[in-house]
C-alpha positions, 0 to 999 in steps of 0.5 A, a space after each residue: 494532529 493525526 499520525 504520523 506526527 512530524 517526528 514519526 515522519 522524520 524517523 520514517 524518512 531517516 530509516 528509508 535508505 537503510 530499508 531500501 538497501 536491505 529489503 530491495 535488492 532490485 535496486 541493483 538489477 534492471 531485470 528485477 526492477 522490471 519484474 517488480 514494476 510489472 507485478 505492481 502494474 498487474 496488482 494495480 489493474 486488479 485493484 482497479 477491476 475489483 473496486 471499479 464501482 468504488 472508484 467510479 463513485 469518487 470524484 476524479 481527483 480522489 480516485 488516484 488517492 484511493 488507488 494509492 491507498 489501496 495499493 499501499 494497504 494491499 502491498 507485500 510490504 504491508 502484509 509482511 509487516 502484519 505477518 511479522 507482528 500478527 498471526 495470519 488470521 489477524 493479519 487478514 483482519 487488519 488488512 480488511 479493516 484498512 481496506 474498509 476504512 479507505 473505502 468508507 472515506 469516499 462514501 457520502 
């Protein structure tokens, strides 16, 4: 079985409401949500442009999954976690490794 195991997944689901409440004040503000959504849309467009060749090489159904993986891997939340647990250079290297791994899953 690959990670997350069922108990890990359950723990992540259990803690999600607390994390959303403490980390995401935009839940209380329409303006902050719109700003967040705009920023996420810009980031998504940039990923689609930067990795256009990689997306083009994917079957239609996998493109959305690859984009979601890249969005998650390159998100502030992922970076914040890496920076909390690593120095900046290690964080960059880990993020690069995750991106490379995602892109490698679609290669023949």
